C-alpha positions as MATLAB code, in Angstrom:
seq = 'MSRGFIITGTDTDVGKTVFAAALAGALDACYFKPVQAGLDGDTDAGTTRRLSGLPAERILPEAYRLALPASPHWAAEAEGVRIDPSALVLPQTERPLIVEGAGGPLVPLDRRTLFADVFARWGLPVIVCARTGLGTISHSLMAIEALRARGIRVHGVAFIGDAAEEAEAIIAEIGGVRRLGRLPRLPVLTADTLRIAFARAFRRADFSLEGPRP';
ca = [
     155.245  106.388  150.877;
     155.417  108.892  153.734;
     152.276  110.777  154.705;
     152.398  114.277  156.077;
     153.001  117.888  155.113;
     155.785  120.103  153.832;
     156.010  123.439  155.623;
     157.312  126.404  153.663;
     157.211  130.141  154.263;
     156.656  133.268  152.256;
     160.041  134.492  153.453;
     162.567  133.830  156.187;
     161.687  134.365  159.864;
     157.925  134.209  159.354;
     157.550  131.647  162.145;
     157.333  128.458  160.146;
     159.574  126.497  162.536;
     157.275  127.319  165.442;
     154.259  126.311  163.349;
     156.008  123.117  162.217;
     156.779  122.249  165.849;
     153.165  122.847  166.854;
     151.796  120.764  163.982;
     154.277  117.945  164.573;
     153.242  117.839  168.208;
     149.518  117.948  167.393;
     149.850  115.072  164.903;
     152.237  113.091  167.153;
     154.462  113.056  164.093;
     158.111  112.876  163.065;
     159.969  116.017  161.989;
     162.572  116.368  159.243;
     164.572  119.435  158.209;
     166.566  118.267  155.164;
     168.995  121.213  155.030;
     170.015  123.318  158.028;
     171.970  126.470  157.180;
     173.206  128.203  160.326;
     174.467  126.321  163.367;
     175.034  129.112  165.893;
     172.456  128.918  168.659;
     169.428  126.657  168.399;
     168.860  124.927  165.057;
     165.369  124.452  163.645;
     165.466  120.802  164.676;
     166.515  121.843  168.176;
     163.704  124.379  168.383;
     161.214  121.787  167.206;
     162.464  119.282  169.759;
     162.023  121.867  172.516;
     158.590  123.121  171.437;
     156.870  120.051  169.982;
     157.011  117.784  173.006;
     158.157  114.958  170.734;
     160.789  112.469  171.891;
     164.279  113.017  170.516;
     164.140  109.995  168.187;
     161.258  111.599  166.246;
     163.395  114.598  165.338;
     165.144  113.064  162.348;
     168.715  114.073  161.428;
     169.304  116.628  158.700;
     170.796  115.501  155.391;
     173.039  118.602  155.363;
     174.213  120.777  158.271;
     175.885  123.987  157.129;
     177.409  126.662  159.345;
     176.598  129.832  157.398;
     173.117  131.291  158.045;
     172.360  131.907  154.378;
     170.649  130.374  151.385;
     171.604  126.661  151.307;
     173.383  126.960  147.954;
     175.559  129.784  149.287;
     176.185  128.148  152.660;
     177.226  124.938  150.905;
     179.585  126.727  148.528;
     181.198  128.546  151.465;
     182.111  125.154  152.962;
     183.068  123.467  149.702;
     180.044  121.196  149.977;
     177.832  120.174  147.079;
     174.181  119.631  147.884;
     172.820  116.875  145.683;
     169.073  117.603  145.347;
     168.441  114.224  143.712;
     169.752  112.502  146.832;
     167.289  114.301  149.120;
     164.662  111.699  149.900;
     161.924  111.643  152.491;
     162.462  109.320  155.459;
     159.962  106.485  155.574;
     158.098  106.690  158.849;
     155.140  104.915  160.378;
     153.924  108.202  161.832;
     153.007  111.365  159.935;
     156.020  113.312  158.693;
     156.407  117.072  158.967;
     159.085  118.387  156.598;
     160.376  121.936  156.929;
     161.986  123.757  154.042;
     164.254  126.800  154.271;
     162.723  130.244  153.798;
     160.322  130.302  150.850;
     159.664  127.791  148.063;
     162.079  129.444  145.630;
     165.141  129.216  147.866;
     167.941  127.546  145.861;
     169.608  124.323  146.920;
     172.226  124.687  144.225;
     172.542  126.908  141.161;
     169.899  124.981  139.245;
     167.465  123.508  141.745;
     164.986  125.283  144.011;
     163.300  123.831  147.060;
     159.984  123.873  145.181;
     161.472  121.541  142.559;
     162.246  119.021  145.289;
     158.833  119.532  146.898;
     157.249  118.572  143.574;
     159.239  115.338  143.489;
     158.359  114.458  147.056;
     154.637  114.749  146.385;
     153.439  115.798  149.825;
     150.929  118.642  150.213;
     152.453  121.963  151.203;
     151.342  124.374  153.921;
     152.418  127.964  153.362;
     153.238  129.935  156.515;
     152.625  133.649  156.016;
     153.191  136.601  158.294;
     150.287  138.997  158.730;
     152.287  142.220  158.360;
     152.573  144.629  155.470;
     153.597  142.965  152.204;
     152.142  139.575  153.024;
     149.526  139.627  150.249;
     152.019  139.779  147.392;
     154.525  137.451  149.065;
     151.852  134.863  149.851;
     150.266  134.897  146.398;
     153.685  134.594  144.737;
     154.529  131.578  146.915;
     151.214  129.932  146.070;
     151.711  130.555  142.333;
     155.262  129.193  142.427;
     154.075  125.983  144.051;
     151.118  125.474  141.722;
     153.273  126.136  138.670;
     155.096  122.927  139.591;
     151.926  120.916  140.157;
     152.273  120.992  143.946;
     149.114  120.698  146.020;
     148.774  123.628  148.400;
     146.991  122.350  151.486;
     146.367  125.855  152.825;
     147.867  128.933  154.413;
     148.711  129.239  158.102;
     149.035  132.859  159.198;
     151.368  133.920  161.987;
     151.163  137.205  163.875;
     148.544  139.747  164.840;
     145.113  139.535  163.221;
     144.906  141.115  159.753;
     141.444  140.151  158.574;
     141.459  141.819  155.166;
     144.925  140.547  154.195;
     144.177  137.014  155.363;
     140.824  136.954  153.557;
     142.087  138.312  150.229;
     145.013  135.858  150.150;
     142.616  132.950  150.600;
     140.159  134.368  148.045;
     142.558  135.264  145.245;
     144.901  132.363  145.947;
     142.029  129.872  146.023;
     143.422  128.282  149.176;
     142.114  127.317  152.576;
     142.742  129.693  155.404;
     143.811  127.200  158.032;
     144.055  129.616  160.957;
     146.335  132.136  162.591;
     148.940  131.468  165.252;
     149.552  134.581  167.358;
     153.001  135.604  168.492;
     153.286  134.294  172.034;
     154.879  136.459  174.758;
     156.022  133.269  176.487;
     156.920  130.520  174.028;
     157.073  127.041  175.543;
     155.834  123.628  174.493;
     152.756  124.103  176.695;
     151.865  127.636  175.558;
     152.367  126.643  171.922;
     150.220  123.533  172.242;
     147.375  125.538  173.783;
     147.632  128.353  171.222;
     147.683  125.909  168.305;
     144.621  124.059  169.603;
     142.735  127.346  169.883;
     143.786  128.659  166.474;
     143.515  125.553  164.262;
     141.130  122.649  163.761;
     142.718  119.225  163.975;
     140.362  117.989  161.240;
     141.945  120.397  158.741;
     145.142  118.362  158.921;
     143.596  115.003  158.186;
     145.853  112.606  156.284;
     143.076  110.395  155.022;
     143.414  111.675  151.493;
     143.249  114.794  149.310;
     140.664  117.404  150.162;
     139.044  119.710  147.623;
];
């Protein structure tokens, strides 16, 4: 069984791909984005390859690559493709595996199945990436509740953006989750600047894969 983490967001464009790249690099892991919707410009796998410092063979191929930058169910329908959620399986790797979802946990893969439903089947702990701006408290708590409603273990919340002490603290308190750290927005985003920022903002021990933590 693969060991690692699933990375989800509270919404789209919160910075979860950058966080996933940083974590994959820190753990010397493999990275897997099961469904890529939107192929113009850099894909999430391409961004992770550029920012993680991992060799190309550790960026595993997507199960589905869809052109439209939209919810996977919609992007698939636009191309006449059917995503089969039951066929989405985690690659077996000797190294830790970082899996990135699309948007938040309730993004649909088809008209019946949400990403969170697949997360529950996969069984890996989930890290929620949350922006620190206005609205993050409600969005973060809803994401945490949606995951727990399906029996998914929430490993913690990783914040992204400028410091927002009260919002970060209340999400951790009410959500009953660990506050893993906060990755600032970097004016110059490279593999080196991301690696340094991640090391300053997060403790490597908080991402131990030795077993469940309370």
